[in-house]
C-alpha positions as CSV (number, residue, x, y, z in Angstrom):
1,M,-1.0,19.0,-5.9
2,K,1.2,18.2,-2.9
3,L,1.7,14.7,-1.5
4,Y,3.0,14.2,2.0
5,Y,5.3,11.3,1.4
6,G,7.5,8.7,3.0
7,T,10.1,6.6,1.2
8,S,9.3,3.3,2.9
9,S,5.5,3.5,3.4
10,P,3.5,1.0,1.3
11,Y,0.5,3.3,1.6
12,V,2.5,6.1,0.0
13,R,3.8,3.7,-2.7
14,K,0.2,2.8,-3.6
15,V,-0.6,6.5,-4.3
16,V,2.7,7.0,-6.2
17,I,2.0,4.0,-8.4
18,A,-1.6,5.1,-9.0
19,A,-0.4,8.6,-9.9
20,Q,2.0,7.2,-12.5
21,E,-0.6,4.8,-13.9
22,C,-3.0,7.7,-14.2
23,G,-0.4,10.0,-15.9
24,L,-0.5,12.5,-13.1
25,D,2.9,12.0,-11.4
26,G,4.3,15.1,-12.9
27,Q,1.6,17.2,-11.4
28,I,2.4,16.2,-7.8
29,E,5.0,17.8,-5.6
30,R,6.3,15.3,-2.9
31,I,6.9,16.6,0.6
32,D,9.2,14.2,2.5
33,T,7.5,13.5,5.9
34,F,8.5,11.3,8.9
35,P,5.4,11.1,11.1
36,W,7.5,9.4,13.9
37,D,9.6,12.5,14.4
38,K,8.9,13.8,17.9
39,D,9.0,17.4,16.6
40,T,6.8,16.8,13.6
41,T,3.9,19.2,12.9
42,Y,2.3,16.8,10.4
43,G,-0.6,16.2,12.7
44,G,-1.9,19.6,11.6
45,V,-2.2,18.1,8.1
46,N,-3.5,14.7,9.0
47,P,-4.8,14.4,12.6
48,V,-4.3,10.6,12.4
49,G,-0.6,11.3,11.8
50,K,-0.3,8.8,8.9
51,V,1.1,9.3,5.5
52,P,0.1,9.8,2.8
53,A,-2.0,13.0,2.6
54,L,-2.7,14.9,-0.5
55,I,-3.4,18.6,-0.9
56,T,-5.3,19.3,-4.1
57,D,-4.8,22.3,-6.4
58,E,-7.9,23.8,-4.8
59,G,-6.4,23.4,-1.3
60,Q,-8.5,20.5,-0.1
61,V,-6.7,18.0,2.1
62,I,-7.4,14.3,1.3
63,Y,-6.4,11.2,3.3
64,D,-5.9,8.2,3.4
65,S,-4.5,6.2,0.5
66,P,-7.8,4.6,-0.9
67,V,-9.5,8.0,-0.9
68,I,-6.5,9.6,-2.6
69,V,-6.3,6.9,-5.3
70,E,-10.0,7.3,-6.0
71,Y,-9.5,11.1,-6.3
72,L,-6.6,10.7,-8.7
73,D,-8.6,8.2,-10.7
74,S,-11.3,10.9,-11.2
75,L,-8.8,13.3,-12.8
76,H,-8.0,11.3,-16.0
77,N,-9.8,9.9,-19.0
78,G,-7.9,6.7,-19.4
79,N,-8.6,3.2,-18.1
80,K,-9.9,3.6,-14.6
81,L,-8.2,1.9,-11.6
82,I,-11.6,1.5,-10.0
83,P,-14.6,0.6,-12.1
84,L,-17.4,3.2,-11.8
85,S,-20.1,0.7,-11.0
86,G,-21.3,-2.8,-10.9
87,R,-20.0,-6.1,-9.7
88,D,-16.4,-5.5,-10.9
89,R,-16.2,-2.3,-8.8
90,Y,-17.0,-4.1,-5.6
91,E,-14.7,-7.0,-6.4
92,I,-11.8,-4.6,-7.0
93,M,-12.6,-2.8,-3.8
94,R,-13.0,-6.1,-1.8
95,I,-9.5,-7.3,-2.8
96,A,-8.0,-3.9,-2.2
97,A,-9.6,-3.9,1.3
98,L,-8.2,-7.3,1.9
99,A,-4.7,-6.2,0.9
100,D,-5.0,-3.0,3.0
101,G,-6.0,-5.0,6.0
102,M,-3.0,-7.3,5.5
103,M,-0.8,-4.3,5.3
104,D,-2.3,-2.9,8.5
105,A,-1.5,-6.2,10.3
106,V,2.1,-6.2,8.9
107,I,2.7,-2.6,10.0
108,L,1.4,-3.4,13.5
109,L,3.7,-6.5,13.7
110,Y,6.7,-4.5,12.4
111,S,6.1,-1.8,14.9
112,E,5.9,-4.3,17.8
113,L,9.1,-5.9,16.7
114,V,11.1,-2.8,16.0
115,R,9.7,0.0,18.1
116,R,8.7,-1.7,21.3
117,P,11.5,-3.1,23.7
118,E,11.7,-6.9,23.4
119,D,10.8,-7.4,27.1
120,L,7.6,-5.5,26.6
121,Q,6.5,-7.3,23.4
122,W,3.2,-9.3,23.6
123,D,3.6,-12.7,22.1
124,F,-0.2,-13.2,21.7
125,W,-0.4,-9.9,19.7
126,K,2.5,-10.8,17.5
127,Q,1.0,-14.2,16.7
128,R,-2.4,-12.8,16.1
129,M,-1.0,-10.4,13.5
130,R,1.1,-13.2,11.9
131,N,-2.1,-15.3,11.6
132,T,-3.9,-12.4,10.0
133,V,-1.2,-11.9,7.5
134,A,-1.0,-15.6,6.6
135,R,-4.8,-15.9,6.1
136,S,-4.7,-12.8,3.9
137,L,-1.9,-14.1,1.8
138,D,-3.7,-17.4,1.3
139,A,-6.8,-15.5,0.2
140,L,-4.8,-13.3,-2.2
141,E,-3.3,-16.5,-3.6
142,T,-6.8,-17.4,-4.6
143,D,-7.6,-13.9,-5.9
144,A,-4.3,-13.9,-7.9
145,A,-6.0,-16.3,-10.4
146,I,-7.9,-13.4,-11.8
147,F,-5.1,-10.9,-11.8
148,D,-3.7,-9.6,-15.1
149,A,-0.2,-8.1,-14.8
150,T,-0.6,-6.5,-18.3
151,K,-3.3,-4.2,-16.9
152,T,-3.7,-2.4,-13.6
153,D,-6.3,-1.6,-11.0
154,L,-6.6,-0.7,-7.4
155,A,-6.7,-4.4,-6.3
156,Q,-3.5,-5.3,-8.0
157,I,-1.7,-2.1,-7.0
158,T,-2.7,-2.6,-3.3
159,T,-1.7,-6.3,-3.4
160,A,1.6,-5.5,-5.0
161,V,2.6,-2.9,-2.5
162,G,1.5,-5.1,0.3
163,V,3.4,-8.2,-0.6
164,G,6.3,-6.1,-1.8
165,W,6.6,-4.5,1.6
166,I,6.5,-7.9,3.3
167,E,9.5,-8.9,1.1
168,F,11.2,-5.6,1.8
169,R,11.0,-6.3,5.5
170,L,11.7,-10.0,5.3
171,A,14.7,-10.0,7.6
172,I,12.7,-8.4,10.4
173,L,9.3,-10.0,9.8
174,G,10.5,-13.5,8.9
175,I,7.5,-13.9,6.6
176,D,8.1,-15.4,3.1
177,F,4.9,-14.5,1.2
178,R,6.1,-16.8,-1.6
179,D,6.0,-20.0,0.4
180,G,3.2,-22.2,-0.9
181,R,1.7,-19.4,-3.0
182,P,2.9,-19.9,-6.6
183,K,0.2,-17.9,-8.4
184,L,0.7,-14.9,-6.2
185,S,4.4,-15.1,-6.6
186,A,4.3,-15.4,-10.4
187,W,1.9,-12.6,-10.7
188,F,3.9,-10.3,-8.4
189,D,7.1,-10.9,-10.4
190,A,5.3,-10.0,-13.6
191,F,3.5,-7.0,-12.1
192,S,6.8,-5.8,-10.6
193,E,8.1,-5.2,-14.1
194,R,5.8,-2.3,-14.7
195,P,7.6,1.0,-14.7
196,S,5.4,2.4,-12.0
197,M,6.6,-0.4,-9.7
198,Q,10.2,-0.1,-10.7
199,Q,10.3,3.6,-10.0
200,S,8.6,3.4,-6.6
201,M,10.8,0.8,-4.8
202,P,10.7,1.4,-1.0
203,V,13.8,2.9,0.5
204,Q,15.0,2.2,4.1
205,S,14.2,5.1,6.3
């Protein structure tokens, strides 16, 4: 398998962690990709132009990260990251969708702050994204009560890479996810001790 990869993307990190937790990391070749490069041809792989994308051994192209994780989860016989059916499946998927939505807002805010000239930035838009992130973090503080850092699933992986990226970009975003969220903070610190988390730390690009 081949994974189109970026060293600072939380969506890529989600897939890398899932691959390690599923015991598949050694079967995946990583192709370093920077979609913002003006000369990139990556749009021929993923028309949306976002990493990650996975090419399977059969040549099928899969994107984006939730779909890739579900595919990887189908390739092993261990404990599943996504329950196959029932209430637990939809609860895991709900929390993962919440964390993904939070990451989307964080990325939009970061792009506004970093990639758009300051005199062209839209204060209303920035505040809207900050409000979305704050609400999402508050909801994840509630959800963290049912997290178990000794196990792993799609909800916990997505939440971990989301709050981890907020902390990674703290100097630019000015968002402290830990403020007023003790359960989320304690769980994140414990979950971050997992080898898959330690071996997938984001790198400034």
